[in-house]
N, C-alpha and C positions, 0 to 999 in steps of 0.2 A: 850393790844395794845394801844399805844398812838395815838393821832391825826397825829403825824408826820409819824407813820408807815403805815397809811392808804394810799391806792393807788387810782386808778381811778375806782375801783369796777368791773373791767373787768378781769375775770379769764382767763388766757392764755390757749390755746390748743396746745399740743405738738404732734409731729408725729415721730414715731420710726419704722424702719424696719431693722431687723437683722436676721442673719442666725440661731442663737441658743438662748436658754433661758438665759445662763449667759451673752452673748453679749447684749441682749435686757435689761437685768436687770441693768447692769452697765450704759448703755445709759439712761435708765429711771431715775435712781437716779441722774445722772448728770443733766439731763434736769429739773427735778423737783427742785433740789437744786438751780440751777442757774436761772430758769425762773419762779419758783412757786410764786404764790401770797401769801404774808404774811397774814395768816388768823388764827383766833381763832377757836377752836372746842368745842363741848359739853364735851369733855373728859379732857380739860385743868383744872388742879387742882387749888384751891384757898385756902388761909389761912383763919383763923378765922375772919379776918377783911374784907374778900371778895376780897382780892387782888390776882391776878394771881401769882402763884409760878412757873409755867411752862412758858418757852418762847413760842411765837407764832410759828406755823408750816408753811409749804409751801404747796400750793394746786394748782393743774392744772386739766384741762380736758386732756384726752390723748387717741390717737389712737396708738395702738401697733400691729405690725405684726411680727410673728416669722415664718420664711420660712420653717424651719424644727425643730419642737419641740422635736425631738429625736436625733438631732445632738449632737455629743460628743465633749468635755465633757458637761454633761447635768445638773449636780447638782451644783448650785452656792455655794460658800463658806460662804454665808450669810444665816443663817437659824435659826428660833426660835421655831421649833416644831420637833417632831419625825416623820420623813417623811413616814416611813413604816406605822405607825398608821394612818396618814392623808390620804394616798392612800386608805387604807381600808375603811375609813370613806367616802371618795369621791365616792367609788364604792358600798356603801350601808350597810356596816357592823354595822352602828349605827342608821339606819333608825327606828329601833324598839323603840328607846328612845323618838321619837316624840310623843307628846300627841295626842290622837285621836281627830278628828275634833270637835265633839260636846263638849267634855270636854275642849278643847283648847279655843273655843269661850267663854265658861263660865269663864274660868280663865282670859282671856283677859278683858272681860267685868267687872269683879270684881277686876282687878288689882292684882291678885294672883301672887306671886313670883314663878319662876321656880327653881327647884332643880338641882343639878349636873347631875341627871339621868332622868330628865324630860325636854325635849327640845321643843321649839315652831316650830322648823324646822331643817332639814338637806338639803343641796343642792340636794343630790341624792334623798332624799325622795320627795322633791317637783317636781323633774323631772320624777321619776319613780313610784311615788305613790301620785300624786297630789290630795289633799283632796277636796272633794265636799260633799254636803249634800246627794248625791245619791251614794257615794262610791268613790273609788280611780281611777285615770287615769294614766296608764303607758305611759307618753308622749314620752319617749325614744323609746319604741317599736312602737308607732303610727307613729312617724316621720321617723323611719327607714323603716317602711312598706310603707310609702308614697314614699320614694326614690326608693324602690325596684319596685314599680309599675310604677313610672314615674320619670326617671332620671333627667328630666329638671325642676322638681318642685322647686319652691322657697318658698314653704309653710311648709317645714320641720323645724318648729320652736317650741321649748319647753320653757315654762316660769315658773318662780318660785313664783311671787307675788300672794297672796290671800288677796285682799284688805280689806275684812270685818274682817280679823284678823290682818294683818300686820300694817295697818294704825292706829290701836288703841293699839298696844303693847307698853308698857313702855320700853321693851328691844329692841335690835337692829332688824331691818328688814333684810331679806336676801340681801347680797351685790351683789351676782350673780343674775341677773334678767332674762336673756334670753340666749339661745344658738340656733344657726341655723346651720344645716348641709347641705352641697351641695356636690353631687358626680359628678365629671366631668371625662369623659373618656379621657385618654391621647393618645399620638400617638402610644403607644405600646399596646393599647387595654385594659389597666388596668383602674380601677376606682380610682380616687384620692379623698379622703374624706376631704373636707375643713370644718373647724369649725370656726364660728364667735361667739363672746359673748358680752353681754352688762353687765357691772358692774356699779352699782349706786355709790359705794364708795369703796376705796381700800387703805389699809395701805401698802404703797409701801415698806418701809424699813423692817418691821417685817413680812409681810405676802405674798407679791407678788410672790416671787420665789417659796415658798412652794405651793401657790395656783396653779402655773403653773405645778408643778410636779403632783399635784392631777388631774387637769382637763385634762392634756395630757394623763394620763392613762385612763380617761373616753373616750377621743378621740380614743385611740387605741382599747379599747374594743368595742366601737361603730363600728369601721371599721371591726373588726372580726365578729360582729353580722350581719352586712350588707353582708359580704362575705358569711356567712352561708345562709342568706335569698336568695341571688342571685346566689349562686353556681359559683362565679367568684372571681378573685383576686381583693382585695381592699387595697390600700396603704394609709398611713397617709399623708395628705397634710398639707398646712400651717394652722396656727392658728392665728386669728386676734381678737382684742377686742377694744371696746370703753369704757372708764371709765369716768363717770360723775364727779368723784372726785378721782384723784390719788394724794396721799398726803404723806408727812413725818411729823409726829407729832413733836411738839417742844420739848417734853420731851424725844424723841428719840435722839435729838441732845445732850441734857444735860446728859442723863442716859444710852443710849443704843449704844453709839459709833458712831452715825451718824456724829458728829462733826469731828471725826478722820477718816472717811471713805476714803477720798481721800489721806490721809497720808498713809494708809494701802494699798490702791489700786489706785495708781496715774494714771494708764492707764487701758483701757479696756483689754488689753492683760494681765496685771498683775492679773486682776480679773479672766479671763478665765484660766490662768495657775494654779490658786489655786482651780479651780473647779474640781469636781470629775467626772470620767466617770461612766457609769452605772455598768461596771464591778467592779470598785473600791467600789461602793456604795452598791452593791447587798447583801453583807454579813451583813452590818449594817441594811439594809431594812428588810431582812428575820429575823434577830434577834429581831427587833422591832415588827414584826408581830407575832412571836412566843411568845413574852412577852405579847402582846395584847391578844392573844388567852387564856392566863391563868388568865387574870385580871377578878376577880369576880364582880367588881363594875358594869360592864355593863350588867351582866345577859344575856350573849349571848345564843340564841337558836340554833337549828340545821341549820336554814337558814343563820344566821350570821356567824356561824363557817364554813359553806360551802364556803362563800365568802373569809374568811381569809385563809382557807386551800387551796383554788384554787390559791390565790396569792402566798402563800408559795411554792406551787408545781411549778407554772409557773416560778417564779424567781429562785428557787433552781435548777430546771432542766435546766435552760437556754433557755426554750422555748421562753420566752420573757425577756427583761431586764426592770427593774423598771424605 
């Protein structure tokens, strides 16, 4: 970045409220592209002379609200992962890959590199098996129990950071930092489960839409678990989030098509029209889950296979849509 590219040092904050995931995704890309602060990142590549070869990216803080995370069409046309496999990961299928707490502390202390099948964290693992010196805490169960006992609680909050590990890792810290659940009774007597999240950093162009598909499935299964605990109907409410850094990498403009995004999708409606409904996506999602089940790399045990099989059954039977 040259001196001329530098601004006033004030990262802008954007506010977005939309009815569905694809609508919010298009608006977020537009806002970050147009209003984002031009900023370098630790991932910008350099040549042998130490000169940047990637253009600078765009960065904002962002508040985003999605009024109905399961509104159709639900699957944006922009994706860089196999969503079925990502849903399974977000619901715990790869938690067993996370290195045990004591070994993890030692690896971080000595700067040991992590392999493809040894991970420092998963989002679900930090939420449902939070590591401590005295064992693990299933924060999701605890906060759902708090709501079941006291509907007006504002203390149903689960966190992911483990400072004595994360602050000293060479690798990335968890981007998802916190979720809060609140159950509000509506005029029909149903409970509406609202989810809020805080993300420290977010790759908007390559990850945001897929993140939302994953976390909305966690939202849905949390609603089902609360319904079981309370013996009453719980519906999925709005999802909202704050991002400390919602960004588009410079190399995504030059190499991933971000520079042509508005040529391909000039309007929000054009983006929505190219999005898939859950009914359209379900066959692809189930196929990816069935492929995941057969992958030997991950050394799935019975607990992990049970998670994957439940998802295959749920989606294949139409009990729920992905």
